[in-house]
C-alpha beads as a LAMMPS data file, in Angstrom:
LAMMPS data file: protein, C-alpha beads

123 atoms
122 bonds

1 atom types
1 bond types

-500.0 500.0 xlo xhi
-500.0 500.0 ylo yhi
-500.0 500.0 zlo zhi

Masses

1 110.0

Atoms # bond

1 1 1 -0.151 -0.319 0.016
2 1 1 1.192 3.447 -0.574
3 1 1 0.903 6.022 1.990
4 1 1 1.647 9.747 1.504
5 1 1 3.016 11.706 4.434
6 1 1 2.670 15.736 4.692
7 1 1 5.210 16.972 6.265
8 1 1 4.485 20.364 7.653
9 1 1 6.907 22.892 8.555
10 1 1 6.499 25.148 11.757
11 1 1 7.837 28.077 9.816
12 1 1 8.673 28.799 6.245
13 1 1 12.544 28.795 5.457
14 1 1 13.286 31.661 3.684
15 1 1 16.488 29.536 1.745
16 1 1 17.090 25.878 0.315
17 1 1 17.987 23.039 2.757
18 1 1 22.085 23.291 2.894
19 1 1 24.046 20.752 1.300
20 1 1 24.123 16.726 2.676
21 1 1 20.398 17.561 4.287
22 1 1 18.535 14.205 4.373
23 1 1 14.709 13.341 5.394
24 1 1 13.794 10.080 6.565
25 1 1 9.685 8.961 7.053
26 1 1 8.653 6.105 9.004
27 1 1 5.739 4.345 10.093
28 1 1 6.584 2.297 13.429
29 1 1 4.439 -0.393 15.449
30 1 1 4.636 0.417 18.784
31 1 1 2.522 -2.407 20.143
32 1 1 5.428 -3.976 22.397
33 1 1 6.061 -1.927 25.029
34 1 1 9.380 -3.354 26.156
35 1 1 10.683 -3.119 23.113
36 1 1 11.848 -1.214 20.433
37 1 1 9.245 0.426 17.711
38 1 1 8.901 -2.267 14.352
39 1 1 9.526 -0.141 11.173
40 1 1 6.649 -0.899 8.839
41 1 1 7.867 1.014 6.058
42 1 1 10.412 3.702 6.125
43 1 1 12.159 6.011 3.267
44 1 1 15.337 8.212 3.673
45 1 1 16.526 10.435 0.683
46 1 1 18.675 13.938 0.135
47 1 1 16.968 16.521 0.860
48 1 1 19.895 19.028 -0.276
49 1 1 19.042 21.932 -1.790
50 1 1 15.051 21.668 -1.324
51 1 1 13.415 25.078 -1.917
52 1 1 11.330 26.239 0.880
53 1 1 8.031 25.514 1.320
54 1 1 5.222 24.777 4.096
55 1 1 4.949 21.135 3.326
56 1 1 6.784 18.351 1.893
57 1 1 4.846 15.282 0.493
58 1 1 6.909 11.829 0.879
59 1 1 5.213 8.628 -0.333
60 1 1 5.815 5.640 1.574
61 1 1 5.631 2.616 -0.752
62 1 1 5.517 -1.091 0.209
63 1 1 3.334 -0.070 3.266
64 1 1 1.284 -2.959 5.218
65 1 1 -2.523 -3.000 4.260
66 1 1 -5.224 -0.619 5.745
67 1 1 -6.499 -4.164 7.614
68 1 1 -3.132 -4.816 9.398
69 1 1 -2.906 -1.454 10.760
70 1 1 -6.345 -0.858 12.001
71 1 1 -5.751 -4.018 13.858
72 1 1 -2.969 -2.132 16.331
73 1 1 -4.390 0.733 18.672
74 1 1 -4.002 4.666 17.631
75 1 1 -1.601 4.891 20.724
76 1 1 0.485 1.656 18.578
77 1 1 0.465 3.433 15.574
78 1 1 3.916 6.008 15.056
79 1 1 4.817 8.432 11.902
80 1 1 8.362 9.507 12.622
81 1 1 9.950 12.004 10.653
82 1 1 12.973 14.067 10.799
83 1 1 14.974 16.488 8.369
84 1 1 18.471 16.655 9.149
85 1 1 19.505 20.421 8.313
86 1 1 22.873 19.948 6.615
87 1 1 24.198 16.534 7.902
88 1 1 23.382 12.877 7.324
89 1 1 23.281 10.168 9.895
90 1 1 25.565 7.399 10.009
91 1 1 24.146 5.196 12.882
92 1 1 20.566 4.799 14.453
93 1 1 22.022 6.333 17.569
94 1 1 22.988 9.586 16.299
95 1 1 19.959 10.469 14.430
96 1 1 19.017 14.114 15.907
97 1 1 21.163 17.250 16.284
98 1 1 20.259 20.947 17.221
99 1 1 18.836 22.842 14.175
100 1 1 16.977 19.547 12.940
101 1 1 13.465 19.284 12.720
102 1 1 11.348 16.114 13.563
103 1 1 8.386 14.725 15.049
104 1 1 7.172 11.020 16.558
105 1 1 3.419 11.095 17.028
106 1 1 0.440 8.569 17.333
107 1 1 -1.572 8.746 13.281
108 1 1 -4.675 7.022 12.921
109 1 1 -5.872 6.102 9.407
110 1 1 -9.700 5.823 7.564
111 1 1 -10.394 2.812 6.300
112 1 1 -9.183 3.349 2.509
113 1 1 -7.355 6.595 3.509
114 1 1 -3.857 7.124 2.155
115 1 1 -2.631 10.037 4.016
116 1 1 -1.038 11.172 7.013
117 1 1 -0.084 14.773 7.560
118 1 1 2.340 15.534 10.956
119 1 1 3.656 18.856 11.984
120 1 1 7.636 19.345 12.598
121 1 1 9.266 21.133 15.301
122 1 1 12.781 22.557 15.365
123 1 1 15.194 20.600 18.060

Bonds

1 1 1 2
2 1 2 3
3 1 3 4
4 1 4 5
5 1 5 6
6 1 6 7
7 1 7 8
8 1 8 9
9 1 9 10
10 1 10 11
11 1 11 12
12 1 12 13
13 1 13 14
14 1 14 15
15 1 15 16
16 1 16 17
17 1 17 18
18 1 18 19
19 1 19 20
20 1 20 21
21 1 21 22
22 1 22 23
23 1 23 24
24 1 24 25
25 1 25 26
26 1 26 27
27 1 27 28
28 1 28 29
29 1 29 30
30 1 30 31
31 1 31 32
32 1 32 33
33 1 33 34
34 1 34 35
35 1 35 36
36 1 36 37
37 1 37 38
38 1 38 39
39 1 39 40
40 1 40 41
41 1 41 42
42 1 42 43
43 1 43 44
44 1 44 45
45 1 45 46
46 1 46 47
47 1 47 48
48 1 48 49
49 1 49 50
50 1 50 51
51 1 51 52
52 1 52 53
53 1 53 54
54 1 54 55
55 1 55 56
56 1 56 57
57 1 57 58
58 1 58 59
59 1 59 60
60 1 60 61
61 1 61 62
62 1 62 63
63 1 63 64
64 1 64 65
65 1 65 66
66 1 66 67
67 1 67 68
68 1 68 69
69 1 69 70
70 1 70 71
71 1 71 72
72 1 72 73
73 1 73 74
74 1 74 75
75 1 75 76
76 1 76 77
77 1 77 78
78 1 78 79
79 1 79 80
80 1 80 81
81 1 81 82
82 1 82 83
83 1 83 84
84 1 84 85
85 1 85 86
86 1 86 87
87 1 87 88
88 1 88 89
89 1 89 90
90 1 90 91
91 1 91 92
92 1 92 93
93 1 93 94
94 1 94 95
95 1 95 96
96 1 96 97
97 1 97 98
98 1 98 99
99 1 99 100
100 1 100 101
101 1 101 102
102 1 102 103
103 1 103 104
104 1 104 105
105 1 105 106
106 1 106 107
107 1 107 108
108 1 108 109
109 1 109 110
110 1 110 111
111 1 111 112
112 1 112 113
113 1 113 114
114 1 114 115
115 1 115 116
116 1 116 117
117 1 117 118
118 1 118 119
119 1 119 120
120 1 120 121
121 1 121 122
122 1 122 123
């Protein structure tokens, strides 16, 4: 299933993103509290020189179908989005620095819906 994630910036930047910027958006299953969330689908790509915009669209391919997502409680479905401003993470432990934009938030999908909107905050 294809899910579009509308990533909303907290403010409109007055310049393009610098070289080596990266965006990562993931849907996660947090139904097991004592373990890290399982990534259901994810996409990362270069965001260098991306022009200023209030909203960016990220398409996540090969996501679980709606019937599976509906088996999870609302607080067990998490959308994670991060824009690394001018750098790219080299491992999963160092994924956020001051000046980046991010969110981790529960999401819901109505039956048949194929999009999620998330609001980023500046770290």
